[in-house]
C-alpha positions in Angstrom: 28.3 4.8 -15.8 29.0 3.6 -19.3 26.2 2.5 -21.7 26.5 -0.8 -23.7 28.8 -0.7 -26.7 25.9 -1.3 -29.1 24.1 1.8 -27.7 27.2 4.0 -28.4 27.4 2.8 -32.0 23.8 3.5 -32.6 24.0 6.9 -31.1 27.0 7.9 -33.3 25.4 6.6 -36.4 22.0 8.3 -35.8 20.2 5.0 -35.4 19.4 5.7 -31.8 17.6 8.8 -30.6 18.3 10.5 -27.2 14.6 10.5 -26.2 11.6 8.2 -26.7 8.1 8.5 -25.5 5.7 5.6 -24.9 1.9 5.8 -24.5 0.4 2.8 -22.7 -3.3 2.3 -22.1 -4.3 1.6 -18.5 -7.7 0.2 -19.4 -6.5 -3.3 -18.7 -4.5 -4.4 -15.6 -0.9 -5.6 -16.0 1.3 -7.7 -13.8 5.0 -7.5 -14.6 4.4 -7.0 -18.3 7.8 -7.0 -20.1 8.7 -3.9 -22.1 12.0 -3.9 -23.9 13.4 -0.4 -24.0 16.9 0.9 -23.2 17.8 4.1 -21.5 19.3 5.8 -18.4 16.5 8.3 -17.7 12.9 7.5 -16.9 9.9 9.7 -16.1 6.2 8.8 -15.8 3.1 10.9 -16.3 -0.6 9.9 -16.5 -4.0 11.5 -17.0 -5.2 9.1 -14.4 -3.6 8.1 -11.1 -0.1 6.8 -10.4 -1.5 4.9 -7.5 -1.2 1.1 -8.1 1.4 1.5 -10.9 4.9 0.1 -10.3 7.9 -0.9 -12.3 10.9 -3.2 -12.0 14.1 -2.6 -14.0 16.0 -5.2 -16.0 14.9 -8.4 -14.1 11.4 -9.5 -13.2 12.2 -10.1 -9.5 14.0 -6.8 -9.0 12.9 -4.4 -6.3 9.6 -2.7 -7.0 9.5 1.0 -7.6 6.1 2.6 -7.0 5.6 5.5 -9.4 3.5 7.6 -7.0 6.7 7.8 -4.9 9.4 8.0 -7.5 8.1 8.9 -11.0 11.5 10.2 -12.2 14.8 8.2 -12.2 18.1 9.3 -13.7 21.5 7.8 -14.2 20.7 4.1 -14.0 21.1 2.2 -17.3 18.3 -0.2 -18.1 17.3 -2.3 -21.0 14.0 -3.8 -19.8 11.0 -2.6 -17.8 8.5 -4.8 -16.0 5.2 -2.8 -15.6 2.4 -3.5 -13.2 -0.8 -1.4 -13.0 -4.3 -1.5 -11.8 -7.0 -1.0 -14.4 -8.0 2.6 -15.1 -10.6 2.7 -17.9 -9.8 5.3 -20.5 -6.6 6.5 -18.9 -3.1 6.5 -20.4 0.4 6.1 -18.9 3.1 8.2 -20.7 6.7 7.2 -20.2 9.6 9.4 -21.2 12.8 7.4 -21.9 16.1 9.2 -22.1 19.5 7.8 -23.1 22.0 10.5 -22.3 21.1 11.5 -18.7 24.3 10.5 -16.8 22.6 11.9 -13.8 21.9 11.0 -10.2 18.6 9.7 -8.9 16.7 12.3 -6.8 17.1 11.7 -3.1 14.4 9.5 -1.7 14.0 11.9 1.2 12.9 14.6 -1.2 9.7 12.8 -2.0 7.0 12.3 0.7 5.5 8.8 0.7 1.9 8.6 -0.4 -0.5 7.7 2.4 -3.2 5.2 1.6 -6.3 4.2 3.5 -8.1 0.9 3.9 -11.5 1.1 5.6 -13.8 -1.6 7.1 -17.5 -1.7 6.5 -19.9 -1.3 9.4 -22.4 -3.7 7.9 -19.8 -6.4 7.0 -16.9 -6.3 9.4 -16.9 -6.6 13.2 -20.7 -7.1 13.3 -20.9 -9.7 16.1 -21.0 -9.5 19.8 -17.6 -9.4 21.5 -17.3 -10.1 25.2 -14.4 -8.9 27.3 -11.0 -10.0 26.1 -12.5 -11.8 23.1 -11.9 -10.7 19.5 -13.4 -10.8 16.0 -11.2 -11.5 13.0 -11.5 -9.8 9.6 -9.5 -9.9 6.3 -9.6 -6.4 4.8 -9.1 -6.6 1.1 -7.9 -3.9 -1.3 -4.1 -3.5 -0.7 -2.2 -2.6 -3.8 0.8 -4.6 -2.5 1.6 -7.2 0.2 4.3 -5.1 2.0 3.2 -1.9 3.7 4.0 0.3 6.7 1.0 1.1 8.9 1.2 4.7 10.1 -2.2 5.3 11.7 -5.5 4.0 12.8 -8.9 5.8 13.1 -11.8 4.1 14.8 -15.5 5.0 15.2 -17.7 3.0 17.5 -21.4 3.2 18.6 -20.3 2.2 22.1 -17.7 3.8 24.4 -15.4 0.8 24.9 -11.7 0.2 25.1 -10.4 -1.8 22.2 -7.2 -3.4 21.1 -6.5 -3.7 17.3 -4.4 -6.8 16.5 -2.5 -7.3 13.2 -1.7 -10.8 11.8 0.5 -11.8 8.9 -1.8 -14.7 7.8 -5.5 -15.3 7.6 -5.0 -18.2 10.1 -4.6 -15.5 12.8 -3.7 -16.9 16.3 -2.7 -20.4 17.0 -1.8 -22.3 20.2 1.3 -23.5 18.4 3.7 -20.6 18.7 5.5 -21.5 15.5 2.2 -21.2 13.6 0.7 -18.1 15.3 0.7 -15.1 12.9 0.8 -12.3 15.4 2.4 -9.1 14.1 1.5 -6.1 16.2 -1.2 -4.5 18.4 -2.5 -1.0 19.0 -4.8 0.0 21.9 -7.8 2.3 21.2 -9.0 3.5 24.7 -12.4 5.2 23.9 -13.3 5.2 27.6 -10.5 7.5 28.6 -9.7 9.3 25.3 -12.6 8.9 22.9 -14.9 11.8 22.1 -18.3 12.5 20.6 -19.5 15.4 18.5 -22.1 17.5 20.3 -22.2 14.9 23.0 -24.2 12.5 20.8 -23.8 9.6 18.3 -20.6 7.6 17.8 -17.3 7.8 19.6 -14.1 8.7 17.7 -10.4 8.2 18.4 -7.3 8.1 16.1 -3.7 7.0 16.8 -1.0 8.4 14.5 2.8 8.2 14.2 2.8 4.4 14.0 5.6 2.5 12.2 4.3 -1.0 11.9 6.1 -3.0 9.3 3.5 -5.3 7.8 3.7 -8.0 5.2 0.8 -10.3 4.2 2.5 -13.7 4.1 -0.5 -15.1 2.3 0.3 -12.8 -0.6 -3.4 -12.0 -0.8 -3.0 -8.2 -0.6 -5.1 -8.1 2.6 -4.7 -6.8 6.1 -5.5 -9.5 8.6 -6.9 -7.7 11.6 -8.8 -8.4 14.8 -10.8 -6.2 17.1 -10.5 -7.1 20.8 -12.8 -5.7 23.4 -11.0 -4.8 26.6 -14.0 -3.5 28.5 -16.2 -5.5 30.9 -19.2 -4.4 28.9 -19.7 -6.5 25.8 -19.6 -5.0 22.4 -23.2 -5.3 20.9 -23.9 -7.2 17.8 -25.7 -5.5 14.9 -26.8 -1.9 14.6 -26.1 -0.8 18.1 -22.6 -2.1 18.1 -21.3 -0.8 14.8 -17.5 -0.2 14.4 -15.6 1.3 11.5 -11.8 0.9 11.4 -9.7 2.9 9.0 -6.1 2.0 8.6 -3.5 4.5 7.1 -0.4 3.1 5.4 2.5 3.6 3.1 3.8 1.2 0.5 7.2 -0.4 0.9 9.5 -1.4 -1.9 
């Protein structure tokens, strides 16, 4: 793929170098900060974490590329980068920009997606009593993006009950108006038949993996809107004797 005419002229005259490095402080968060730089090769490195760092090429509303999934890209000419990052005090992002790559981007299948976790708090979430077939709603904050793929759920519970975990796309949750209801998906957690304890004491555990739930927070609040439903005839207790922790495993989606 040909580079712009001006780039060729600069390369021949020596005005334009084949490589450039950029050091960017991660101390402050960014959202689509515009960086004007031209190239056809891009590689990222940091002394912190690439989690929560993403770029868009050339236009601000282009598809997001998460650097913890694809930190090296070759063969695609660009002239502007839009950078987003979470704050990492004292850490630096180093970008290597190349201008003579003429390569092919690595296969997406060669990079395993990074798996994230979002965990509820036993003292804050699902603390009330839940009778049979009732639910308690929570908005779990902390997503780095609004579009994710949920791949697993791990649940701990003081009581051996059967639960259903419900996912919603908005913080309005369910509605009798079917056009307004925000239901997305559900997963059953049958502690009565499949849950286990360690040493026959304390809380019950169960996890469900291999899920492929395409989830998008339509509120754009970077939250998972989730409900815990009790399927057992015995009510879930409120407070210290009915504690539940829900851990959700997910991948980011571009």
